[in-house]
KOLVODO-166776 format. One record per residue (C-alpha): residue in three letters; z, y, x. Coordinates in steps of 0.001 Angstrom, whole numbers, padded with zeros to 6 digits, always signed. Each point is the difference from the previous one (the first is absolute). Layout:
BEGIN
ALAZYX ...
This chain:
BEGIN
MET+000000+000000+000000 LYS-000979+003370+001395 THR+002450+002863-000149 GLN-000445+003524+001222 ASP+003469+001341+000333 TYR+000652+002527+002707 MET-001035-002144+002953 ASN-001207+000844+003473 HIS-003760-000266+000182 PRO-001783-000939+003213 SER-002277+002583+001592 GLU-003664+000127-000985 ASP-000933-001237+003469 SER+002171-003085-000502 LEU-001514-000650-003411 ILE-003519+000399+001351 SER+000812-002403+002843 CYS+001246-002477-002557 ALA-003162+000490-002052 LEU-002108-000764+003066 LEU+001552-003461+000296 GLU+002761+000770+002448 ARG+002820-001934-001599 ASP+003456+001500+000021 GLU+002682-001904-001875 GLU+002057+003098-000770 ILE-002985+001871-001452 SER-001137-003075-001932 GLU+003417-000193-001602 HIS-000177+003699-000871 LEU-003463-000484-001528 PHE+001369-002747-002204 GLN+002607+002435-001334 CYS-001949+003281-000111 GLU-002977+000324-002310 SER-001316+003317+001356 CYS-000064-001222+003619 SER-001563-003262-001098 GLU-002735+001898-001845 PHE-000561+002192+003073 VAL-000476-003067+002215 GLU-002337-001591-002535 ASP-002034+003219-000173 ILE-000325+000031+003800 ARG-001103-003650-000023 THR-002545+000738-002746 ILE-001396+002956+001921 CYS-000291-002111+003174 SER-001817-002789-001821 ASP-002336+002539-001650 ILE-000803+001576+003367 SER-000672-003372+001617 SER-002343-000973-002848 ILE-002233+003060+000519 GLU-003267-001030+001603 ASP-002178+002086+002272 GLU-003077+001375-001655 ASP-003368+000046+001741 ILE-001347+003484+000499 PRO-003620+000380-001132 LEU-002493+000458+002834 SER-001141+003406-001288 LEU+003581+001281+000048 GLN+000521-001394+003502 LYS-003074+001925+001191 LYS+001227+003235-001618 ILE+003421-000375+001617 TYR-001612-000720+003369 HIS-002199+003101-000159 ILE+002883+002255-001086 THR+002274-001220+002793 LYS-002834+000286+002534 LYS-000624+003633-000999 ARG+003697+000793+000186 ALA+000293-001665+003408 LYS-002766+002232+001399 HIS+001589+003079-001533 TYR+003401-001016+001362 ARG-001379-000513+003524 PHE-001525+003486-000061 LEU+003207+001608-001302 ASN+002035-001922+002542 PHE-002251+001256+002816 ILE+000258+003590-001244 GLN+003799-000243-000152 THR+000414-001656+003418 TRP-002944+001224+002072 TYR+002267+001631+002557 ARG+001573-003364+000869 ASN-003328-001600+000895 PRO-000524-000094+003797 VAL-003795+000117-000368 VAL+000208+003258-001944 ILE+002435+001458+002546 GLY-002382-000991+002821 MET-002970+001587-001742 ILE+001940+003232-000545 ALA+001014+000026+003681 VAL-003600-000534+001153 PHE-001233+002713-002370 ALA+002680+002403+001292 VAL-001012-000656+003621 LEU-003726+000428-000757 PHE+000649+003152-002028 SER+002113+001456+002798 PHE-002697-000858+002573 PHE-002824+001596-001987 PHE+002124+003019-000836 TYR+000767+000469+003712 ILE-003652-000360+001026 PHE-001571+002247-002629 PHE+002652+002663-000580 LEU+001844+000418+003264 
Protein backbone atom coordinates (compact mmCIF):
# COMPACT_ATOMS: atom_id res chain seq x y z
CA MET A 1 0.00 0.00 0.00
CA LYS A 2 1.39 3.37 -0.98
CA THR A 3 1.25 6.23 1.47
CA GLN A 4 2.47 9.76 1.03
CA ASP A 5 2.80 11.10 4.49
CA TYR A 6 5.51 13.63 5.15
CA MET A 7 8.46 11.48 4.11
CA ASN A 8 11.93 12.32 2.90
CA HIS A 9 12.12 12.06 -0.85
CA PRO A 10 15.33 11.12 -2.64
CA SER A 11 16.92 13.70 -4.91
CA GLU A 12 15.94 13.83 -8.58
CA ASP A 13 19.40 12.59 -9.51
CA SER A 14 18.90 9.51 -7.34
CA LEU A 15 15.49 8.86 -8.86
CA ILE A 16 16.84 9.26 -12.37
CA SER A 17 19.69 6.85 -11.56
CA CYS A 18 17.13 4.38 -10.32
CA ALA A 19 15.08 4.87 -13.48
CA LEU A 20 18.14 4.10 -15.59
CA LEU A 21 18.44 0.64 -14.03
CA GLU A 22 20.89 1.41 -11.27
CA ARG A 23 19.29 -0.52 -8.45
CA ASP A 24 19.31 0.98 -5.00
CA GLU A 25 17.43 -0.93 -2.32
CA GLU A 26 16.66 2.17 -0.26
CA ILE A 27 15.21 4.04 -3.24
CA SER A 28 13.28 0.97 -4.38
CA GLU A 29 11.68 0.77 -0.96
CA HIS A 30 10.81 4.47 -1.14
CA LEU A 31 9.28 3.99 -4.60
CA PHE A 32 7.07 1.24 -3.23
CA GLN A 33 5.74 3.68 -0.63
CA CYS A 34 5.63 6.96 -2.58
CA GLU A 35 3.32 7.28 -5.55
CA SER A 36 4.68 10.60 -6.87
CA CYS A 37 8.30 9.38 -6.93
CA SER A 38 7.20 6.12 -8.50
CA GLU A 39 5.35 8.01 -11.23
CA PHE A 40 8.43 10.21 -11.79
CA VAL A 41 10.64 7.14 -12.27
CA GLU A 42 8.10 5.55 -14.60
CA ASP A 43 7.93 8.77 -16.64
CA ILE A 44 11.73 8.80 -16.96
CA ARG A 45 11.71 5.15 -18.07
CA THR A 46 8.96 5.89 -20.61
CA ILE A 47 10.88 8.84 -22.01
CA CYS A 48 14.06 6.73 -22.30
CA SER A 49 12.24 3.94 -24.12
CA ASP A 50 10.59 6.48 -26.45
CA ILE A 51 13.95 8.06 -27.25
CA SER A 52 15.57 4.69 -27.93
CA SER A 53 12.72 3.71 -30.27
CA ILE A 54 13.24 6.77 -32.50
CA GLU A 55 14.84 5.74 -35.77
CA ASP A 56 17.12 7.83 -37.95
CA GLU A 57 15.46 9.20 -41.02
CA ASP A 58 17.20 9.25 -44.39
CA ILE A 59 17.70 12.73 -45.74
CA PRO A 60 16.57 13.11 -49.36
CA LEU A 61 19.40 13.57 -51.85
CA SER A 62 18.12 16.98 -52.99
CA LEU A 63 18.16 18.26 -49.41
CA GLN A 64 21.67 16.86 -48.89
CA LYS A 65 22.86 18.79 -51.97
CA LYS A 66 21.24 22.02 -50.74
CA ILE A 67 22.86 21.65 -47.32
CA TYR A 68 26.23 20.93 -48.93
CA HIS A 69 26.07 24.03 -51.13
CA ILE A 70 24.98 26.28 -48.25
CA THR A 71 27.77 25.06 -45.97
CA LYS A 72 30.31 25.35 -48.81
CA LYS A 73 29.31 28.98 -49.43
CA ARG A 74 29.49 29.78 -45.73
CA ALA A 75 32.90 28.11 -45.44
CA LYS A 76 34.30 30.34 -48.21
CA HIS A 77 32.77 33.42 -46.62
CA TYR A 78 34.13 32.41 -43.22
CA ARG A 79 37.65 31.89 -44.59
CA PHE A 80 37.59 35.38 -46.12
CA LEU A 81 36.29 36.99 -42.91
CA ASN A 82 38.83 35.07 -40.88
CA PHE A 83 41.65 36.32 -43.13
CA ILE A 84 40.41 39.91 -42.87
CA GLN A 85 40.25 39.67 -39.07
CA THR A 86 43.67 38.01 -38.66
CA TRP A 87 45.74 39.24 -41.60
CA TYR A 88 48.30 40.87 -39.33
CA ARG A 89 49.17 37.50 -37.76
CA ASN A 90 50.06 35.90 -41.09
CA PRO A 91 53.86 35.81 -41.61
CA VAL A 92 53.49 35.93 -45.41
CA VAL A 93 51.55 39.18 -45.20
CA ILE A 94 54.10 40.64 -42.77
CA GLY A 95 56.92 39.65 -45.15
CA MET A 96 55.17 41.24 -48.12
CA ILE A 97 54.63 44.47 -46.18
CA ALA A 98 58.31 44.50 -45.16
CA VAL A 99 59.46 43.96 -48.76
CA PHE A 100 57.09 46.68 -50.00
CA ALA A 101 58.39 49.08 -47.32
CA VAL A 102 62.01 48.42 -48.33
CA LEU A 103 61.25 48.85 -52.05
CA PHE A 104 59.22 52.00 -51.41
CA SER A 105 62.02 53.46 -49.29
CA PHE A 106 64.59 52.60 -51.99
CA PHE A 107 62.60 54.20 -54.81
CA PHE A 108 61.77 57.22 -52.69
CA TYR A 109 65.48 57.68 -51.92
CA ILE A 110 66.51 57.32 -55.57
CA PHE A 111 63.88 59.57 -57.15
CA PHE A 112 63.30 62.24 -54.49
CA LEU A 113 66.56 62.65 -52.65
